[in-house]
C-alpha positions in Angstrom: 0.0 -0.1 0.0 2.5 2.7 -1.2 2.2 6.4 -1.3 4.7 7.4 -3.9 4.4 11.2 -4.2 7.1 11.8 -6.8 7.5 15.2 -8.3 7.9 15.5 -12.0 9.9 18.1 -13.8 6.9 20.4 -14.1 6.2 20.0 -10.2 3.0 17.9 -10.8 2.3 14.8 -8.8 2.6 11.5 -10.7 -0.4 9.3 -11.5 0.8 6.6 -9.2 1.0 9.0 -6.3 -2.5 10.4 -6.9 -3.9 6.9 -7.1 -2.2 6.0 -3.8 -3.7 9.0 -2.0 -7.2 8.1 -3.2 -6.6 4.6 -2.0 -5.4 5.8 1.4 -8.4 8.0 1.9 -10.8 5.2 0.9 -9.1 2.8 3.3 -9.1 5.4 6.2 -12.8 6.1 5.5 -13.8 2.5 5.5 -11.7 1.8 8.5 -13.6 4.5 10.4 -16.9 2.6 9.8 -15.8 -0.5 11.7 -18.2 -1.4 14.5 -15.3 -1.7 17.2 -13.5 1.2 18.6 -10.2 -0.6 19.1 -10.3 -1.9 15.5 -10.9 1.6 14.3 -7.9 3.1 16.1 -5.6 0.1 15.2 -6.3 0.1 11.5 -6.0 3.9 11.3 -2.4 3.8 12.8 -1.6 0.7 10.8 -2.6 2.3 7.5 -0.9 5.6 8.1 2.3 4.0 9.0 2.2 1.5 6.2 1.7 4.3 3.6 4.4 6.4 5.2 6.9 3.7 4.8 6.4 4.1 1.0 6.5 7.8 1.0 9.6 9.5 -0.3 11.8 11.0 2.5 11.7 14.5 0.9 7.9 14.5 1.2 7.9 13.4 4.8 7.0 15.6 7.8 9.1 16.0 10.9 7.2 14.2 13.6 7.4 11.4 16.1 5.8 9.0 13.8 8.3 9.7 11.1 11.2 9.0 13.5 9.5 5.8 14.5 9.4 4.8 10.8 13.1 5.3 10.6 13.8 3.2 13.7 11.9 0.2 12.3 10.2 -0.5 15.6 7.0 -2.5 16.1 4.9 0.6 16.1 5.8 1.5 12.5 7.5 0.3 9.3 11.0 1.1 7.9 11.0 3.7 5.1 11.8 2.4 1.6 14.0 3.8 -1.0 12.6 5.6 -4.0 13.7 2.7 -6.3 11.8 0.2 -4.2 8.8 2.5 -4.1 8.6 2.7 -7.9 9.1 -1.0 -8.4 6.5 -2.1 -5.9 3.9 0.7 -6.4 1.6 -1.1 -8.8 1.6 -4.4 -7.1 1.0 -2.9 -3.6 -1.9 -0.8 -4.9 -3.6 -4.0 -6.1 -3.0 -5.4 -2.6 -4.5 -2.2 -1.1 -7.6 -2.6 -3.3 -8.1 -6.1 -1.9 -7.8 -4.8 1.6 -10.3 -2.2 0.9 -12.8 -4.7 -0.4 -12.2 -6.8 2.7 -12.9 -3.9 5.0 -16.1 -3.2 3.0 -17.2 -6.8 3.4 -16.5 -6.6 7.2 -18.6 -3.4 7.4 -21.4 -5.1 5.4 -21.7 -7.8 8.2 -19.8 -10.8 6.8 -18.9 -12.7 9.9 -15.6 -14.3 8.9 -14.3 -11.0 7.5 -15.3 -9.1 10.7 -14.0 -11.8 13.0 -10.6 -11.7 11.2 -10.5 -7.9 11.6 -11.1 -8.2 15.3 -8.3 -10.9 15.5 -5.9 -8.3 14.0 -7.2 -5.6 16.3 -6.9 -7.6 19.5 -3.5 -9.2 18.8 -4.6 -12.7 18.0 -3.1 -12.3 14.5 -0.7 -10.0 12.6 1.5 -7.2 13.9 0.0 -6.5 17.2 0.4 -10.1 18.3 4.2 -9.6 18.0 3.9 -6.4 20.0 2.2 -8.3 22.8 4.6 -11.2 22.7 7.5 -8.8 22.9 6.1 -7.4 26.2 5.6 -11.1 27.4 9.1 -12.2 26.7 10.7 -9.7 29.0 12.2 -11.0 32.3 10.7 -10.2 35.6 12.3 -7.2 37.2 12.0 -8.7 40.7 11.0 -11.9 42.4 7.3 -11.9 42.8 7.3 -12.8 46.5 6.2 -11.3 49.7 9.7 -9.6 50.3 10.1 -8.8 46.6 13.8 -9.3 46.6 15.6 -8.5 43.4 16.7 -11.3 41.0 20.4 -11.7 40.3 21.2 -10.3 37.0 22.2 -12.9 34.2 25.3 -11.0 32.9 26.6 -14.3 31.6 25.0 -17.1 29.6 21.9 -18.9 31.0 22.0 -22.6 32.0 20.8 -23.9 28.7 23.2 -21.7 26.9 26.0 -23.1 28.8 24.9 -26.7 28.3 24.5 -26.2 24.5 27.5 -24.0 24.1 25.5 -21.3 22.2 24.4 -17.7 22.8 21.1 -18.0 20.8 18.3 -15.8 22.2 15.7 -18.6 22.3 17.8 -20.6 24.7 17.6 -17.9 27.5 13.9 -18.7 28.2 14.5 -22.2 29.4 15.8 -23.8 32.5 18.4 -26.6 32.7 17.1 -30.0 31.6 15.6 -32.4 34.1 15.7 -36.1 33.7 12.3 -37.8 33.7 12.4 -41.6 32.8 14.0 -41.6 29.3 13.4 -38.1 28.4 14.7 -34.6 29.3 12.0 -32.1 30.4 13.1 -28.4 29.7 10.7 -26.0 31.3 10.4 -22.2 31.0 12.6 -20.4 33.4 11.4 -18.8 36.7 12.7 -15.5 35.4 9.9 -15.5 32.9 7.0 -16.3 35.1 4.4 -14.5 33.0 5.4 -16.5 30.0 5.2 -19.7 31.9 1.8 -18.9 33.4 0.2 -18.2 30.1 1.7 -21.3 28.5 0.5 -23.5 31.3 -3.1 -22.1 31.4 -3.5 -22.2 27.6 -2.3 -25.7 27.3 -4.6 -26.8 30.2 -7.7 -25.2 28.6 -6.8 -26.6 25.1 -7.1 -23.3 23.4 -5.7 -22.3 20.0 -6.6 -20.2 17.0 -5.7 -23.0 14.6 -4.0 -25.8 16.5 -3.5 -26.4 20.2 -0.2 -26.2 22.1 1.6 -29.5 22.4 2.7 -28.9 25.9 3.8 -26.4 28.5 7.3 -27.8 28.6 9.6 -29.3 26.0 10.3 -33.1 26.3 13.2 -34.5 24.3 14.7 -38.1 24.4 18.0 -38.5 26.2 19.5 -40.8 23.5 19.0 -41.0 19.7 17.9 -44.0 17.8 21.3 -45.6 18.0 21.1 -45.3 21.8 23.9 -42.8 22.0 23.8 -39.4 23.7 21.8 -36.7 21.8 24.2 -34.6 19.7 24.3 -31.0 21.0 23.5 -29.5 17.5 20.4 -31.6 17.1 19.3 -30.9 20.7 19.7 -27.2 20.1 17.7 -27.5 16.8 14.9 -29.3 18.7 14.6 -26.6 21.3 14.5 -24.0 18.4 11.8 -25.8 16.6 9.7 -26.2 19.7 10.2 -22.6 20.6 9.2 -21.3 17.2 6.1 -23.6 17.0 5.0 -22.6 20.5 5.4 -18.9 19.9 3.3 -19.2 16.7 0.4 -20.8 18.6 0.8 -18.8 21.8 -2.1 -16.4 22.5 -0.5 -13.5 24.4 -2.4 -11.7 27.2 -4.2 -8.4 26.6 -3.9 -5.4 28.8 -6.3 -5.7 31.8 -8.2 -2.5 30.9 -8.8 -3.8 27.3 -9.8 -7.2 28.5 -12.2 -5.8 31.0 -13.7 -3.4 28.4 -14.4 -6.4 26.0 -15.9 -8.4 28.8 -18.2 -5.7 29.8 -19.4 -5.5 26.2 -20.0 -9.2 26.2 -22.1 -9.2 29.4 -24.1 -6.1 28.3 -22.7 -3.8 31.0 -21.2 -1.4 28.4 -22.7 -0.1 25.1 -20.9 -1.2 21.9 -19.5 1.8 20.1 -21.1 1.8 16.6 -20.5 4.4 14.0 -22.8 5.7 11.5 -21.5 5.8 7.8 -21.4 9.2 6.2 -24.0 9.8 3.4 -22.4 10.3 0.0 -22.5 14.0 -1.2 -25.0 15.1 -3.8 -24.1 17.5 -6.5 -26.3 20.6 -6.0 -26.1 22.1 -9.6 -25.4 19.1 -11.9 -24.3 20.0 -15.4 -26.5 18.7 -18.1 -25.2 15.5 -19.7 -25.4 15.2 -23.5 -26.5 12.0 -25.3 -23.1 11.8 -26.8 -21.2 11.8 -23.5 -23.8 9.3 -22.0 -23.2 7.0 -24.9 -19.4 7.2 -24.5 -19.6 6.4 -20.9 -21.8 3.3 -21.4 -19.5 2.1 -24.2 -16.4 2.6 -21.8 -18.0 0.7 -18.9 -19.0 -2.1 -21.3 -15.5 -2.4 -22.6 -13.8 -2.2 -19.3 -15.4 -5.5 -18.2 -14.6 -4.7 -14.5 -15.3 -7.6 -12.2 -17.4 -6.9 -9.1 -16.0 -7.8 -5.8 -17.8 -9.8 -3.2 -18.5 -6.6 -1.3 -20.6 -5.5 -4.3 -22.6 -8.7 -4.7 -22.4 -10.8 -1.5 -24.1 -14.2 -1.5 -23.7 -17.7 0.0 -23.3 -18.8 3.5 -21.3 -15.9 4.6 -23.9 -13.3 3.3 -24.0 -10.0 5.2 -25.5 -10.0 8.6 -27.2 -7.0 10.3 -24.6 -5.6 12.6 -26.5 -5.2 15.9 -25.5 -5.5 19.6 -26.5 -9.2 19.7 -24.4 -10.0 16.7 -21.4 -8.2 18.1 -21.7 -9.8 21.5 -21.5 -13.3 19.9 -18.3 -12.1 18.0 -16.8 -10.6 21.2 -17.4 -13.8 23.1 -15.4 -15.8 20.4 -12.6 -13.4 20.6 -12.7 -13.3 24.5 -12.4 -17.0 24.6 -9.0 -16.6 23.0 -7.8 -13.8 25.1 -6.6 -13.7 28.7 -5.3 -11.2 31.3 -2.7 -11.5 34.0 -3.2 -10.6 37.7 -0.7 -11.0 40.4 -1.8 -12.8 43.5 0.3 -11.5 46.5 -1.0 -14.2 48.8 0.1 -17.1 46.7 3.1 -15.1 45.1 2.3 -16.0 41.5 0.6 -14.7 38.4 -3.1 -15.9 37.6 -4.3 -15.9 34.0 -8.0 -15.3 33.5 -9.5 -16.5 30.2 -12.8 -15.5 28.7 -15.7 -17.9 28.5 -18.1 -18.1 25.5 -21.7 -17.2 26.0 -23.8 -20.0 27.4 -27.0 -20.4 25.8 -30.2 -20.4 27.9 -31.5 -23.9 28.6 -35.1 -24.8 28.1 -37.3 -23.6 31.0 -40.2 -25.6 32.3 -43.5 -23.9 33.1 -46.4 -25.3 35.1 -49.0 -26.9 32.7 -52.5 -28.1 33.5 -52.5 -31.9 33.3 -56.0 -31.9 31.6 -54.3 -30.4 28.5 -52.6 -33.6 27.8 -55.3 -36.0 29.1 -55.8 -39.1 27.0 -52.4 -39.0 25.3 -49.7 -41.7 25.7 -46.0 -41.2 26.3 -45.3 -40.8 22.5 -47.9 -37.9 22.2 -50.5 -40.0 20.3 -54.1 -40.7 21.2 -54.4 -44.6 21.6 -56.9 -46.2 19.1 -60.0 -48.1 20.7 -60.5 -51.7 19.9 -63.5 -52.6 17.8 -66.3 -54.5 19.6 -67.0 -57.2 16.9 -63.4 -58.2 16.5 -62.1 -60.9 18.9 -59.2 -60.2 21.1 -56.2 -62.1 19.7 -53.9 -61.0 22.6 -54.4 -64.3 24.5 -54.6 -66.6 21.4 -52.3 -69.6 21.5 -49.2 -69.4 19.5 -48.5 -72.2 17.0 -45.2 -73.9 17.7 -42.9 -73.7 14.9 -41.4 -77.2 13.9 -38.4 -77.2 11.6 -38.3 -80.5 9.7 -35.2 -82.6 10.0 -33.9 -85.8 8.4 -32.5 -88.9 10.0 -29.1 -87.3 10.4 -30.7 -84.3 12.2 -30.1 -81.9 9.4 -32.7 -79.3 8.5 -34.8 -80.0 5.5 -35.9 -77.3 2.9 -38.8 -78.1 0.6 -38.9 -76.6 -2.8 -41.9 -74.3 -3.6 -43.3 -76.9 -6.1 -43.5 -79.7 -3.5 -47.2 -79.1 -3.0 -47.9 -79.6 -6.7 -46.3 -83.1 -6.8 -48.4 -86.3 -6.7 -49.3 -87.8 -3.3 -47.1 -90.9 -3.8 -44.0 -88.7 -4.5 -41.4 -89.2 -1.7 -40.8 -85.5 -1.4 -44.5 -84.9 -1.2 -44.8 -87.6 1.5 -42.2 -85.9 3.7 -43.9 -82.6 3.3 -47.3 -84.1 4.4 -45.6 -85.8 7.4 -44.2 -82.5 8.6 -47.6 -80.8 8.3 -49.2 -83.5 10.5 -46.5 -83.0 13.2 -47.1 -79.2 13.0 -50.8 -79.6 13.4 -50.4 -82.0 16.4 -48.0 -79.5 18.1 -50.6 -76.7 17.6 -53.4 -78.8 19.2 -51.2 -79.6 22.2 -50.3 -75.9 22.7 -54.0 -74.9 22.6 -54.9 -77.6 25.1 -52.3 -76.3 27.5 -53.5 -72.7 27.2 -57.1 -73.8 27.9 -56.1 -75.7 31.1 -54.4 -72.7 32.4 -57.6 -70.7 32.1 
């Protein structure tokens, strides 16, 4: 998203610079319509600093933000050279138009777009996440105990740096390995108690934006597959890989004031700060348009074949939703479930991480109902059918015993369907008649037993 305000020989702004200025104004205008106050401030600062990084130095103004750009800190971006600005201008303008359409879709009420915008604003993704992580990776200035004695300064290498003969930065966050069965357990150092608390609580709750954390401590085998001691270089690379993966999945804590503010909006204790989009200006004295000019405009628009963005014709599952307090509270509850705040407990002498909870839907409530309303209905909710008077009750009728025919060897016999059509002197027909007589005798015996019981 560049702003290349290059001056030509005649002192007129270039076409690329004018286009970038219009893009910046459109982005700032669309960012001011976001339904969240934190998101509005965040994207305004982000857009201004991003465009200033692609502004030539001779056009810059002497301010604190410009100095921050030169320092390449988290709050801003490093200023590019004029050659890089000219080379990247067209490509970054297209990228800026995509960002503009994304903000438009978020303001229209598409839930995935608006949710991702809130992820960027509250540090679950993007640049602000690294800012919050940078504050979390700072060592404790003092021992968090009752006496608050100062910690000894580690002027030399940390225990893991000594063990692995390396001064890499990621090794300073770990304690010395502890042997547990056939593995070495490498935990976060006590000097970084905030980082350790967030890791343990997030792993315990099983939270994650894409994938959960594998563990609050790193476990590595003592020996390799050849049952030899683990090489130092491989052990160091294993720690680096675990650290990079953990920092990517870690959800840093928000400032307490910001977390409490979002929690108040979820519970309804605070109003959500909506903004009303400005109405487009209307030309008071429009000049008359001739038929020739109108014809040229229609032909030009037809030949351009501009493809409409999803913000112009939204459809599908993620169609725009009406942005109201109920919709925003559901979104805030999803964001709050991925955010925590840190409070220090002086009695226990440790940090406590408080995570947000999603909104619990109201369960079905039972109300007193008159029993006569459901009189004459069975458990399934149907009215039982009455039995006819003329039909006999077959509930107590004797059941005919089923006799499966067998041969002399005890094997089951199966008669073909044409056996009944055979002549009476046929052997197969004789076996079928014999089996029918046995079945009739068994039925008579069963009916006699039933009548005697009555």
